[in-house]
N, CA, C and O atoms as a CHARMM CRD file, in Angstrom:
* protein
*
  376
    1    1 MET  N     12.14300  -4.98100   4.43800 PROA 1      0.00000
    2    1 MET  CA    12.41100  -4.59100   5.57900 PROA 1      0.00000
    3    1 MET  C     13.38500  -3.80100   5.52300 PROA 1      0.00000
    4    1 MET  O     14.27800  -4.00000   4.70000 PROA 1      0.00000
    5    2 ILE  N     13.42200  -2.66900   6.44000 PROA 2      0.00000
    6    2 ILE  CA    14.49900  -1.64100   6.76000 PROA 2      0.00000
    7    2 ILE  C     14.93300  -1.89400   7.57300 PROA 2      0.00000
    8    2 ILE  O     14.29900  -2.26900   8.55900 PROA 2      0.00000
    9    3 ASP  N     16.51700  -1.78500   7.52000 PROA 3      0.00000
   10    3 ASP  CA    17.48100  -1.80000   9.00700 PROA 3      0.00000
   11    3 ASP  C     18.34400  -0.46400   8.97600 PROA 3      0.00000
   12    3 ASP  O     18.95700   0.15400   8.10600 PROA 3      0.00000
   13    4 THR  N     18.10300  -0.30900  10.33200 PROA 4      0.00000
   14    4 THR  CA    18.53400   1.29000  10.66800 PROA 4      0.00000
   15    4 THR  C     20.12800   1.16300  10.19200 PROA 4      0.00000
   16    4 THR  O     20.62400   2.03300   9.47700 PROA 4      0.00000
   17    5 ASP  N     20.90500  -0.01900  10.65900 PROA 5      0.00000
   18    5 ASP  CA    22.30400   0.22500   9.91600 PROA 5      0.00000
   19    5 ASP  C     22.42500  -0.08300   8.66500 PROA 5      0.00000
   20    5 ASP  O     23.57000   0.13100   8.26600 PROA 5      0.00000
   21    6 ARG  N     21.50400  -0.62500   7.63100 PROA 6      0.00000
   22    6 ARG  CA    21.65200  -0.81600   6.32000 PROA 6      0.00000
   23    6 ARG  C     21.43400   0.67500   5.67800 PROA 6      0.00000
   24    6 ARG  O     21.82100   0.89000   4.52900 PROA 6      0.00000
   25    7 VAL  N     20.51500   2.16200   6.80700 PROA 7      0.00000
   26    7 VAL  CA    20.07700   3.32700   6.11700 PROA 7      0.00000
   27    7 VAL  C     21.60100   4.14600   7.25100 PROA 7      0.00000
   28    7 VAL  O     21.94400   5.18700   6.69000 PROA 7      0.00000
   29    8 THR  N     21.98600   4.03400   7.84200 PROA 8      0.00000
   30    8 THR  CA    23.26600   4.88700   8.13500 PROA 8      0.00000
   31    8 THR  C     24.43300   4.31300   7.79100 PROA 8      0.00000
   32    8 THR  O     25.47300   4.96900   7.85800 PROA 8      0.00000
   33    9 GLY  N     24.42700   3.15100   7.42200 PROA 9      0.00000
   34    9 GLY  CA    25.54900   2.56400   6.57900 PROA 9      0.00000
   35    9 GLY  C     25.34500   3.34900   5.71900 PROA 9      0.00000
   36    9 GLY  O     25.61400   4.54300   5.84800 PROA 9      0.00000
   37   10 ALA  N     24.84200   2.85200   4.69500 PROA 10     0.00000
   38   10 ALA  CA    24.70300   3.81100   3.39400 PROA 10     0.00000
   39   10 ALA  C     25.24400   5.25400   3.56000 PROA 10     0.00000
   40   10 ALA  O     26.30500   5.49200   2.98300 PROA 10     0.00000
   41   11 VAL  N     24.70800   6.16500   4.21000 PROA 11     0.00000
   42   11 VAL  CA    24.52600   7.27900   4.41100 PROA 11     0.00000
   43   11 VAL  C     25.91700   7.70600   4.98400 PROA 11     0.00000
   44   11 VAL  O     26.36200   8.77700   4.57200 PROA 11     0.00000
   45   12 LYS  N     26.67400   6.97500   5.91000 PROA 12     0.00000
   46   12 LYS  CA    27.79300   7.58800   6.49600 PROA 12     0.00000
   47   12 LYS  C     28.98500   7.39300   5.23100 PROA 12     0.00000
   48   12 LYS  O     29.77600   8.30000   4.97400 PROA 12     0.00000
   49   13 GLU  N     28.98500   5.97500   4.43600 PROA 13     0.00000
   50   13 GLU  CA    29.67000   5.42800   3.32100 PROA 13     0.00000
   51   13 GLU  C     29.23900   6.62200   2.51300 PROA 13     0.00000
   52   13 GLU  O     30.24400   7.33200   2.52300 PROA 13     0.00000
   53   14 LEU  N     28.46300   7.14100   1.93200 PROA 14     0.00000
   54   14 LEU  CA    28.37600   8.28100   1.11200 PROA 14     0.00000
   55   14 LEU  C     29.37700   9.80500   1.76100 PROA 14     0.00000
   56   14 LEU  O     29.89900  10.70800   1.10700 PROA 14     0.00000
   57   15 GLY  N     29.35600   9.67900   2.61200 PROA 15     0.00000
   58   15 GLY  CA    29.96300  11.06100   3.61300 PROA 15     0.00000
   59   15 GLY  C     31.39500  10.83200   3.50300 PROA 15     0.00000
   60   15 GLY  O     32.14300  11.77800   3.25400 PROA 15     0.00000
   61   16 GLY  N     31.99500   9.22400   3.72800 PROA 16     0.00000
   62   16 GLY  CA    33.16200   8.81200   3.79500 PROA 16     0.00000
   63   16 GLY  C     33.68100   9.24000   2.02100 PROA 16     0.00000
   64   16 GLY  O     34.73900   9.68100   1.57200 PROA 16     0.00000
   65   17 LYS  N     32.80100   8.98400   1.58500 PROA 17     0.00000
   66   17 LYS  CA    33.31200   9.12700  -0.26700 PROA 17     0.00000
   67   17 LYS  C     33.35300  10.49900  -0.87100 PROA 17     0.00000
   68   17 LYS  O     34.08800  10.70400  -1.83800 PROA 17     0.00000
   69   18 VAL  N     32.43500  11.67500  -0.24300 PROA 18     0.00000
   70   18 VAL  CA    32.50800  12.90400  -0.15400 PROA 18     0.00000
   71   18 VAL  C     33.95000  13.31700   0.21900 PROA 18     0.00000
   72   18 VAL  O     34.86700  13.62900  -0.54200 PROA 18     0.00000
   73   19 GLN  N     33.93200  13.22700   1.92100 PROA 19     0.00000
   74   19 GLN  CA    35.26000  13.54600   2.56000 PROA 19     0.00000
   75   19 GLN  C     36.91100  12.94800   1.54500 PROA 19     0.00000
   76   19 GLN  O     37.89600  13.65000   1.31400 PROA 19     0.00000
   77   20 SER  N     36.73900  11.78400   1.21600 PROA 20     0.00000
   78   20 SER  CA    37.41100  11.51000   0.61800 PROA 20     0.00000
   79   20 SER  C     38.01600  12.39200  -0.96900 PROA 20     0.00000
   80   20 SER  O     39.11900  12.74700  -1.38500 PROA 20     0.00000
   81   21 GLU  N     36.40900  12.47100  -1.54500 PROA 21     0.00000
   82   21 GLU  CA    37.14800  13.13000  -3.00100 PROA 21     0.00000
   83   21 GLU  C     37.03500  14.93100  -2.56300 PROA 21     0.00000
   84   21 GLU  O     37.28200  15.68900  -3.50100 PROA 21     0.00000
   85   22 VAL  N     36.72500  15.50200  -1.38200 PROA 22     0.00000
   86   22 VAL  CA    37.58600  16.67200  -0.89500 PROA 22     0.00000
   87   22 VAL  C     38.69300  16.51800  -0.80600 PROA 22     0.00000
   88   22 VAL  O     39.41900  17.12800  -1.59100 PROA 22     0.00000
   89   23 GLY  N     39.29200  15.60400   0.22600 PROA 23     0.00000
   90   23 GLY  CA    40.55900  15.46100   0.41700 PROA 23     0.00000
   91   23 GLY  C     41.24500  15.60000  -0.92800 PROA 23     0.00000
   92   23 GLY  O     42.14300  16.44200  -0.95300 PROA 23     0.00000
   93   24 GLU  N     40.97100  14.86700  -2.17800 PROA 24     0.00000
   94   24 GLU  CA    41.55200  14.50500  -2.64100 PROA 24     0.00000
   95   24 GLU  C     42.02100  15.82100  -3.78700 PROA 24     0.00000
   96   24 GLU  O     43.08000  15.91600  -4.40700 PROA 24     0.00000
   97   25 LEU  N     40.95000  16.66100  -3.80000 PROA 25     0.00000
   98   25 LEU  CA    40.72500  17.74900  -4.57400 PROA 25     0.00000
   99   25 LEU  C     41.84800  19.02800  -3.86400 PROA 25     0.00000
  100   25 LEU  O     42.59800  19.80400  -4.45500 PROA 25     0.00000
  101   26 SER  N     41.62500  18.87800  -2.59600 PROA 26     0.00000
  102   26 SER  CA    42.46500  19.96500  -1.91600 PROA 26     0.00000
  103   26 SER  C     43.91200  19.85400  -1.63800 PROA 26     0.00000
  104   26 SER  O     44.57400  20.84900  -1.34200 PROA 26     0.00000
  105   27 GLY  N     44.57200  18.31400  -1.75300 PROA 27     0.00000
  106   27 GLY  CA    45.44800  17.84700  -1.55400 PROA 27     0.00000
  107   27 GLY  C     46.04000  17.39800  -0.44000 PROA 27     0.00000
  108   27 GLY  O     47.23800  17.30800  -0.16800 PROA 27     0.00000
  109   28 SER  N     44.53600  16.96800   0.52900 PROA 28     0.00000
  110   28 SER  CA    44.62400  16.89000   2.06900 PROA 28     0.00000
  111   28 SER  C     44.92800  15.27800   2.32100 PROA 28     0.00000
  112   28 SER  O     43.95700  14.53000   2.43800 PROA 28     0.00000
  113   29 THR  N     45.99200  14.85300   2.38800 PROA 29     0.00000
  114   29 THR  CA    45.91800  13.32300   2.56700 PROA 29     0.00000
  115   29 THR  C     45.07300  12.76600   4.05900 PROA 29     0.00000
  116   29 THR  O     44.20400  11.91500   4.25200 PROA 29     0.00000
  117   30 ARG  N     45.52700  13.34600   4.60500 PROA 30     0.00000
  118   30 ARG  CA    44.19900  12.83700   5.63600 PROA 30     0.00000
  119   30 ARG  C     43.59400  13.02900   5.68400 PROA 30     0.00000
  120   30 ARG  O     43.03300  12.38400   6.56900 PROA 30     0.00000
  121   31 ASP  N     42.74400  13.97100   5.06400 PROA 31     0.00000
  122   31 ASP  CA    41.26300  13.77400   4.46500 PROA 31     0.00000
  123   31 ASP  C     40.33200  12.85700   3.71600 PROA 31     0.00000
  124   31 ASP  O     39.17100  12.48300   3.88100 PROA 31     0.00000
  125   32 ALA  N     41.38900  12.61200   2.73000 PROA 32     0.00000
  126   32 ALA  CA    41.91700  11.33800   1.86300 PROA 32     0.00000
  127   32 ALA  C     41.30700  10.12000   2.72100 PROA 32     0.00000
  128   32 ALA  O     40.22700   9.53100   2.74200 PROA 32     0.00000
  129   33 VAL  N     42.56000  10.02600   3.43600 PROA 33     0.00000
  130   33 VAL  CA    42.27700   8.81600   3.87400 PROA 33     0.00000
  131   33 VAL  C     41.08700   8.51000   4.85300 PROA 33     0.00000
  132   33 VAL  O     40.36500   7.52600   5.02100 PROA 33     0.00000
  133   34 GLU  N     41.14700   9.35200   5.24600 PROA 34     0.00000
  134   34 GLU  CA    40.15200   9.51500   6.65600 PROA 34     0.00000
  135   34 GLU  C     38.96600   9.21600   5.75600 PROA 34     0.00000
  136   34 GLU  O     38.02400   8.58400   6.23400 PROA 34     0.00000
  137   35 GLY  N     38.93100   9.65400   4.37600 PROA 35     0.00000
  138   35 GLY  CA    37.38900   9.43400   3.95500 PROA 35     0.00000
  139   35 GLY  C     37.37600   8.02600   3.63500 PROA 35     0.00000
  140   35 GLY  O     36.31200   7.41200   3.70800 PROA 35     0.00000
  141   36 LEU  N     38.55100   7.39000   3.25400 PROA 36     0.00000
  142   36 LEU  CA    38.41500   6.04100   3.08700 PROA 36     0.00000
  143   36 LEU  C     37.97800   5.01200   4.45200 PROA 36     0.00000
  144   36 LEU  O     37.13400   4.12500   4.58000 PROA 36     0.00000
  145   37 VAL  N     38.63700   5.40000   5.04600 PROA 37     0.00000
  146   37 VAL  CA    38.42700   4.61000   6.16400 PROA 37     0.00000
  147   37 VAL  C     36.90400   4.59900   6.36800 PROA 37     0.00000
  148   37 VAL  O     36.31100   3.52100   6.36400 PROA 37     0.00000
  149   38 SER  N     36.16400   5.91100   6.57100 PROA 38     0.00000
  150   38 SER  CA    34.85700   6.24800   6.92700 PROA 38     0.00000
  151   38 SER  C     34.20300   5.35000   5.97300 PROA 38     0.00000
  152   38 SER  O     33.52800   4.52300   6.58600 PROA 38     0.00000
  153   39 GLN  N     34.15900   5.22800   4.93800 PROA 39     0.00000
  154   39 GLN  CA    33.54200   4.27000   3.44700 PROA 39     0.00000
  155   39 GLN  C     33.87700   3.05300   3.98600 PROA 39     0.00000
  156   39 GLN  O     32.89400   2.31300   4.01400 PROA 39     0.00000
  157   40 LYS  N     35.09200   2.44300   4.52200 PROA 40     0.00000
  158   40 LYS  CA    34.80100   1.14500   4.67200 PROA 40     0.00000
  159   40 LYS  C     34.58600   0.64400   6.10900 PROA 40     0.00000
  160   40 LYS  O     34.34000  -0.54400   6.31400 PROA 40     0.00000
  161   41 ALA  N     34.67900   1.54400   7.11000 PROA 41     0.00000
  162   41 ALA  CA    33.48500   0.93700   8.11500 PROA 41     0.00000
  163   41 ALA  C     32.13200   1.45100   8.00800 PROA 41     0.00000
  164   41 ALA  O     31.33200   1.29700   8.93100 PROA 41     0.00000
  165   42 ALA  N     31.82000   2.08200   6.88600 PROA 42     0.00000
  166   42 ALA  CA    30.63300   2.59100   6.67200 PROA 42     0.00000
  167   42 ALA  C     29.69100   1.44800   6.06400 PROA 42     0.00000
  168   42 ALA  O     28.57300   1.15500   6.48800 PROA 42     0.00000
  169   43 ARG  N     30.39600   0.83100   4.93300 PROA 43     0.00000
  170   43 ARG  CA    30.14000  -0.42700   4.21600 PROA 43     0.00000
  171   43 ARG  C     30.43000  -1.81300   5.13000 PROA 43     0.00000
  172   43 ARG  O     30.29800  -2.83500   4.45700 PROA 43     0.00000
  173   44 ALA  N     30.60200  -1.91800   5.78600 PROA 44     0.00000
  174   44 ALA  CA    30.94100  -2.78500   7.37000 PROA 44     0.00000
  175   44 ALA  C     29.54300  -2.59300   7.88200 PROA 44     0.00000
  176   44 ALA  O     28.83200  -3.57700   8.08500 PROA 44     0.00000
  177   45 GLU  N     29.18000  -1.55200   8.06800 PROA 45     0.00000
  178   45 GLU  CA    27.77500  -1.50600   8.97300 PROA 45     0.00000
  179   45 GLU  C     26.72100  -1.77500   8.01900 PROA 45     0.00000
  180   45 GLU  O     25.69600  -2.41300   8.26200 PROA 45     0.00000
  181   46 ARG  N     27.06700  -1.20500   6.83500 PROA 46     0.00000
  182   46 ARG  CA    25.63900  -1.53900   5.78700 PROA 46     0.00000
  183   46 ARG  C     25.49400  -3.55000   5.79200 PROA 46     0.00000
  184   46 ARG  O     24.62100  -4.36700   6.08700 PROA 46     0.00000
  185   47 ASP  N     26.63800  -3.58200   5.37900 PROA 47     0.00000
  186   47 ASP  CA    26.68300  -5.08200   5.43800 PROA 47     0.00000
  187   47 ASP  C     26.06200  -6.15700   6.42300 PROA 47     0.00000
  188   47 ASP  O     25.59700  -7.28200   6.24000 PROA 47     0.00000
  189   48 TYR  N     26.27700  -5.21000   7.75300 PROA 48     0.00000
  190   48 TYR  CA    25.98900  -5.62600   8.79200 PROA 48     0.00000
  191   48 TYR  C     24.66000  -5.72800   8.95000 PROA 48     0.00000
  192   48 TYR  O     24.02100  -6.70000   9.35000 PROA 48     0.00000
  193   49 GLY  N     24.20400  -4.46400   8.54700 PROA 49     0.00000
  194   49 GLY  CA    22.68200  -4.86300   8.75700 PROA 49     0.00000
  195   49 GLY  C     21.63600  -5.45600   7.27600 PROA 49     0.00000
  196   49 GLY  O     20.42700  -5.27700   7.13400 PROA 49     0.00000
  197   50 GLN  N     22.59000  -6.18200   6.32700 PROA 50     0.00000
  198   50 GLN  CA    21.93500  -6.50300   5.53300 PROA 50     0.00000
  199   50 GLN  C     21.79300  -8.02500   5.56200 PROA 50     0.00000
  200   50 GLN  O     21.02600  -8.73400   4.91000 PROA 50     0.00000
  201   51 ALA  N     22.81800  -8.39700   6.57200 PROA 51     0.00000
  202   51 ALA  CA    22.98600  -9.75700   7.34000 PROA 51     0.00000
  203   51 ALA  C     21.65100  -9.84200   8.03800 PROA 51     0.00000
  204   51 ALA  O     20.76100 -10.66800   7.83800 PROA 51     0.00000
  205   52 LYS  N     21.67200  -8.90100   8.84000 PROA 52     0.00000
  206   52 LYS  CA    20.39000  -9.34100   9.64700 PROA 52     0.00000
  207   52 LYS  C     19.37200  -9.15300   9.20700 PROA 52     0.00000
  208   52 LYS  O     18.56000 -10.01100   9.55200 PROA 52     0.00000
  209   53 VAL  N     18.78700  -8.00900   8.23800 PROA 53     0.00000
  210   53 VAL  CA    17.58200  -8.75400   7.56600 PROA 53     0.00000
  211   53 VAL  C     17.42400 -10.20700   6.87700 PROA 53     0.00000
  212   53 VAL  O     16.28900 -10.58600   6.58900 PROA 53     0.00000
  213   54 ARG  N     18.46100 -10.96700   6.62800 PROA 54     0.00000
  214   54 ARG  CA    18.23300 -11.77600   5.79200 PROA 54     0.00000
  215   54 ARG  C     18.46800 -12.98400   6.77900 PROA 54     0.00000
  216   54 ARG  O     18.02500 -14.07600   6.42200 PROA 54     0.00000
  217   55 LEU  N     18.97200 -12.91100   7.70800 PROA 55     0.00000
  218   55 LEU  CA    18.90500 -13.77400   8.91400 PROA 55     0.00000
  219   55 LEU  C     17.20800 -13.28900   9.30000 PROA 55     0.00000
  220   55 LEU  O     16.32100 -14.13100   9.15900 PROA 55     0.00000
  221   56 ARG  N     16.98300 -12.35100   9.62400 PROA 56     0.00000
  222   56 ARG  CA    15.62000 -12.39700  10.54500 PROA 56     0.00000
  223   56 ARG  C     14.37400 -13.04400   9.36800 PROA 56     0.00000
  224   56 ARG  O     13.43000 -13.70600   9.79900 PROA 56     0.00000
  225   57 LYS  N     14.56200 -12.69300   7.57600 PROA 57     0.00000
  226   57 LYS  CA    13.66200 -13.15300   6.93000 PROA 57     0.00000
  227   57 LYS  C     13.96600 -15.02200   6.70900 PROA 57     0.00000
  228   57 LYS  O     13.12000 -15.83200   6.33100 PROA 57     0.00000
  229   58 GLY  N     15.21600 -15.27600   7.02700 PROA 58     0.00000
  230   58 GLY  CA    15.26500 -16.56700   7.09500 PROA 58     0.00000
  231   58 GLY  C     14.37800 -17.39800   8.06100 PROA 58     0.00000
  232   58 GLY  O     13.55900 -18.26900   7.77100 PROA 58     0.00000
  233   59 ALA  N     14.87900 -16.73100   9.76200 PROA 59     0.00000
  234   59 ALA  CA    14.21100 -17.60300  10.77300 PROA 59     0.00000
  235   59 ALA  C     12.55300 -17.31800  10.69600 PROA 59     0.00000
  236   59 ALA  O     11.77800 -17.91500  11.44300 PROA 59     0.00000
  237   60 ASP  N     12.07400 -16.26100   9.62700 PROA 60     0.00000
  238   60 ASP  CA    10.36800 -16.05700   9.90500 PROA 60     0.00000
  239   60 ASP  C      9.83500 -17.43800   8.82400 PROA 60     0.00000
  240   60 ASP  O      8.70000 -17.88600   8.98400 PROA 60     0.00000
  241   61 ASP  N     10.87700 -18.10600   7.60900 PROA 61     0.00000
  242   61 ASP  CA    10.68300 -18.75000   6.55100 PROA 61     0.00000
  243   61 ASP  C     10.63500 -19.94500   7.73500 PROA 61     0.00000
  244   61 ASP  O      9.55300 -20.53100   7.72100 PROA 61     0.00000
  245   62 VAL  N     11.45900 -20.37300   8.63100 PROA 62     0.00000
  246   62 VAL  CA    11.46100 -21.55100   9.10200 PROA 62     0.00000
  247   62 VAL  C     10.68600 -21.85700  10.12600 PROA 62     0.00000
  248   62 VAL  O     10.70200 -22.96900  10.65300 PROA 62     0.00000
  249   63 ALA  N      9.88400 -20.82200  10.52400 PROA 63     0.00000
  250   63 ALA  CA     9.07100 -20.53700  11.54000 PROA 63     0.00000
  251   63 ALA  C      7.51400 -21.03300  10.48500 PROA 63     0.00000
  252   63 ALA  O      6.53700 -21.67800  10.86500 PROA 63     0.00000
  253   64 ASP  N      7.81200 -20.40200   9.01200 PROA 64     0.00000
  254   64 ASP  CA     6.38900 -20.44000   8.45800 PROA 64     0.00000
  255   64 ASP  C      6.42200 -22.06300   8.38900 PROA 64     0.00000
  256   64 ASP  O      5.58100 -22.81600   8.88000 PROA 64     0.00000
  257   65 TYR  N      7.50200 -22.40000   7.72000 PROA 65     0.00000
  258   65 TYR  CA     7.19900 -24.23000   7.38700 PROA 65     0.00000
  259   65 TYR  C      7.18100 -24.76600   8.44700 PROA 65     0.00000
  260   65 TYR  O      6.36100 -25.68300   8.42100 PROA 65     0.00000
  261   66 ALA  N      7.85600 -24.63800   9.75500 PROA 66     0.00000
  262   66 ALA  CA     7.57800 -25.51800  10.74400 PROA 66     0.00000
  263   66 ALA  C      5.42400 -25.63900  11.45400 PROA 66     0.00000
  264   66 ALA  O      4.75900 -26.62200  11.78100 PROA 66     0.00000
  265   67 GLU  N      5.11400 -24.33600  11.40700 PROA 67     0.00000
  266   67 GLU  CA     3.97700 -24.08800  11.60500 PROA 67     0.00000
  267   67 GLU  C      3.33200 -24.73200  10.09500 PROA 67     0.00000
  268   67 GLU  O      2.56700 -25.68700  10.22700 PROA 67     0.00000
  269   68 GLU  N      3.48700 -24.46600   9.32700 PROA 68     0.00000
  270   68 GLU  CA     2.44900 -25.75600   8.08000 PROA 68     0.00000
  271   68 GLU  C      2.67700 -27.10400   8.87100 PROA 68     0.00000
  272   68 GLU  O      1.79200 -27.72100   9.46400 PROA 68     0.00000
  273   69 GLY  N      4.22600 -27.51800   8.76900 PROA 69     0.00000
  274   69 GLY  CA     4.13200 -29.02400   8.96700 PROA 69     0.00000
  275   69 GLY  C      3.02400 -28.91600  10.27000 PROA 69     0.00000
  276   69 GLY  O      1.81500 -28.98900  10.05300 PROA 69     0.00000
  277   70 TYR  N      3.48900 -28.76400  11.42300 PROA 70     0.00000
  278   70 TYR  CA     2.31700 -28.63400  12.36600 PROA 70     0.00000
  279   70 TYR  C      0.81800 -28.94900  11.98500 PROA 70     0.00000
  280   70 TYR  O      0.12600 -29.90800  12.32600 PROA 70     0.00000
  281   71 ARG  N      0.47600 -27.74200  11.08500 PROA 71     0.00000
  282   71 ARG  CA    -0.94500 -27.77200  10.85100 PROA 71     0.00000
  283   71 ARG  C     -1.12600 -29.48400   9.81800 PROA 71     0.00000
  284   71 ARG  O     -1.91200 -30.35800  10.18400 PROA 71     0.00000
  285   72 THR  N     -0.53100 -29.57800   8.98100 PROA 72     0.00000
  286   72 THR  CA    -0.47800 -30.96300   8.18400 PROA 72     0.00000
  287   72 THR  C     -0.40400 -31.86600   9.23500 PROA 72     0.00000
  288   72 THR  O     -1.41000 -32.57500   9.27400 PROA 72     0.00000
  289   73 GLY  N      0.38300 -32.09900  10.07400 PROA 73     0.00000
  290   73 GLY  CA     0.53100 -33.30800  10.73400 PROA 73     0.00000
  291   73 GLY  C     -0.87500 -33.49800  11.51800 PROA 73     0.00000
  292   73 GLY  O     -1.38800 -34.61600  11.46500 PROA 73     0.00000
  293   74 LYS  N     -1.59100 -32.36500  12.31700 PROA 74     0.00000
  294   74 LYS  CA    -2.55500 -32.21500  12.94200 PROA 74     0.00000
  295   74 LYS  C     -3.84700 -32.72700  12.30800 PROA 74     0.00000
  296   74 LYS  O     -4.65400 -33.52400  12.78700 PROA 74     0.00000
  297   75 ARG  N     -3.87800 -31.96200  10.86400 PROA 75     0.00000
  298   75 ARG  CA    -4.98000 -32.95200  10.10800 PROA 75     0.00000
  299   75 ARG  C     -4.93400 -34.09000  10.10400 PROA 75     0.00000
  300   75 ARG  O     -5.88100 -34.68200  10.62300 PROA 75     0.00000
  301   76 TYR  N     -3.68000 -34.96900   9.44800 PROA 76     0.00000
  302   76 TYR  CA    -3.55500 -36.09100   9.41800 PROA 76     0.00000
  303   76 TYR  C     -4.06100 -37.02300  10.84100 PROA 76     0.00000
  304   76 TYR  O     -4.97300 -37.84900  10.89400 PROA 76     0.00000
  305   77 LEU  N     -3.38000 -36.69500  11.64800 PROA 77     0.00000
  306   77 LEU  CA    -3.85300 -36.86900  12.82700 PROA 77     0.00000
  307   77 LEU  C     -5.33900 -37.40100  13.19800 PROA 77     0.00000
  308   77 LEU  O     -5.76100 -38.46400  13.65400 PROA 77     0.00000
  309   78 LYS  N     -5.85800 -36.35600  12.85300 PROA 78     0.00000
  310   78 LYS  CA    -7.32500 -35.88800  12.96000 PROA 78     0.00000
  311   78 LYS  C     -8.02200 -37.21300  12.50300 PROA 78     0.00000
  312   78 LYS  O     -8.52900 -38.15500  13.11100 PROA 78     0.00000
  313   79 GLU  N     -7.80300 -36.83900  10.93100 PROA 79     0.00000
  314   79 GLU  CA    -8.33100 -37.50600   9.65900 PROA 79     0.00000
  315   79 GLU  C     -8.16500 -39.52900   9.93000 PROA 79     0.00000
  316   79 GLU  O     -8.88500 -40.48400   9.63600 PROA 79     0.00000
  317   80 GLY  N     -6.54700 -39.33900  10.77000 PROA 80     0.00000
  318   80 GLY  CA    -6.56700 -41.15100  10.88100 PROA 80     0.00000
  319   80 GLY  C     -7.42500 -41.37500  11.87000 PROA 80     0.00000
  320   80 GLY  O     -8.01500 -42.42500  11.61700 PROA 80     0.00000
  321   81 HSD  N     -7.89400 -40.77600  13.16300 PROA 81     0.00000
  322   81 HSD  CA    -8.40800 -40.77000  14.29800 PROA 81     0.00000
  323   81 HSD  C    -10.13400 -40.84000  13.81100 PROA 81     0.00000
  324   81 HSD  O    -10.85600 -41.57900  14.47900 PROA 81     0.00000
  325   82 GLU  N    -10.63000 -40.21000  12.87300 PROA 82     0.00000
  326   82 GLU  CA   -11.85700 -39.90900  12.30500 PROA 82     0.00000
  327   82 GLU  C    -11.77000 -41.86300  11.52900 PROA 82     0.00000
  328   82 GLU  O    -12.52500 -42.81500  11.73000 PROA 82     0.00000
  329   83 GLN  N    -11.00200 -41.79000  10.99600 PROA 83     0.00000
  330   83 GLN  CA   -11.08600 -43.47600  10.39900 PROA 83     0.00000
  331   83 GLN  C    -11.13000 -44.35800  11.19800 PROA 83     0.00000
  332   83 GLN  O    -12.00100 -45.20800  11.01200 PROA 83     0.00000
  333   84 SER  N    -10.31100 -44.49000  12.26900 PROA 84     0.00000
  334   84 SER  CA   -10.30800 -45.26900  13.49000 PROA 84     0.00000
  335   84 SER  C    -11.82500 -45.71400  14.15700 PROA 84     0.00000
  336   84 SER  O    -12.30900 -46.78900  14.51300 PROA 84     0.00000
  337   85 VAL  N    -12.30500 -44.30300  14.12900 PROA 85     0.00000
  338   85 VAL  CA   -13.76400 -44.67300  14.94700 PROA 85     0.00000
  339   85 VAL  C    -14.80800 -44.65400  14.00600 PROA 85     0.00000
  340   85 VAL  O    -15.91200 -44.82000  14.52500 PROA 85     0.00000
  341   86 LYS  N    -14.80700 -44.46900  12.50100 PROA 86     0.00000
  342   86 LYS  CA   -15.78000 -45.12200  11.48000 PROA 86     0.00000
  343   86 LYS  C    -15.69500 -46.80300  11.39100 PROA 86     0.00000
  344   86 LYS  O    -16.64000 -47.59000  11.44100 PROA 86     0.00000
  345   87 TRP  N    -13.90900 -47.17400  11.20600 PROA 87     0.00000
  346   87 TRP  CA   -14.03200 -48.48300  10.86300 PROA 87     0.00000
  347   87 TRP  C    -12.77300 -49.43800  12.27900 PROA 87     0.00000
  348   87 TRP  O    -11.60100 -49.76000  12.08200 PROA 87     0.00000
  349   88 PRO  N    -13.55600 -49.63500  13.51600 PROA 88     0.00000
  350   88 PRO  CA   -12.83000 -49.90000  14.31200 PROA 88     0.00000
  351   88 PRO  C    -11.99000 -51.00400  14.60700 PROA 88     0.00000
  352   88 PRO  O    -11.12000 -51.16500  15.46400 PROA 88     0.00000
  353   89 HSD  N    -12.68500 -52.12100  13.22500 PROA 89     0.00000
  354   89 HSD  CA   -12.72700 -53.32500  13.05100 PROA 89     0.00000
  355   89 HSD  C    -11.41100 -53.58000  12.57700 PROA 89     0.00000
  356   89 HSD  O    -10.49800 -54.33100  12.91800 PROA 89     0.00000
  357   90 THR  N    -11.61600 -52.58800  11.54000 PROA 90     0.00000
  358   90 THR  CA    -9.89700 -52.33900  10.42500 PROA 90     0.00000
  359   90 THR  C     -9.09500 -51.95900  11.37200 PROA 90     0.00000
  360   90 THR  O     -8.24400 -52.80900  11.63400 PROA 90     0.00000
  361   91 SER  N     -9.02700 -50.73600  12.15700 PROA 91     0.00000
  362   91 SER  CA    -8.54200 -50.63300  13.27100 PROA 91     0.00000
  363   91 SER  C     -7.45700 -51.24700  13.82900 PROA 91     0.00000
  364   91 SER  O     -6.29400 -50.85900  13.72200 PROA 91     0.00000
  365   92 LEU  N     -7.94900 -52.47600  14.59100 PROA 92     0.00000
  366   92 LEU  CA    -7.80100 -53.71900  15.33300 PROA 92     0.00000
  367   92 LEU  C     -6.81800 -54.65800  14.63800 PROA 92     0.00000
  368   92 LEU  O     -5.73900 -54.96000  15.14700 PROA 92     0.00000
  369   93 LEU  N     -7.32100 -55.19700  13.21200 PROA 93     0.00000
  370   93 LEU  CA    -6.34000 -55.18900  12.33700 PROA 93     0.00000
  371   93 LEU  C     -4.97600 -54.57800  12.05900 PROA 93     0.00000
  372   93 LEU  O     -3.91600 -55.20500  12.07000 PROA 93     0.00000
  373   94 VAL  N     -5.12000 -53.32500  11.81800 PROA 94     0.00000
  374   94 VAL  CA    -3.76700 -53.16200  11.54700 PROA 94     0.00000
  375   94 VAL  C     -2.51300 -52.86800  12.71700 PROA 94     0.00000
  376   94 VAL  O     -1.34500 -52.74000  12.35100 PROA 94     0.00000
């Protein structure tokens, strides 16, 4: 699953790195620093996107486990009911 924050963060990070390198090569301290700041902000955006993807996957996994538990419980309840109808005297003893 691709998240737009991950993609834009990675692109902006690359742009910041290029700006920083150009600033260093041209001797422009301002461009070099702005590039580093852009890089760090973009990395944070990319990491935010990764966190969203991981949380989404975790929520999906929890929902899958809950659904599986529900189906299993329903099956056991049905089997128990069938057994109680099949053997009513045993059910009374229990």
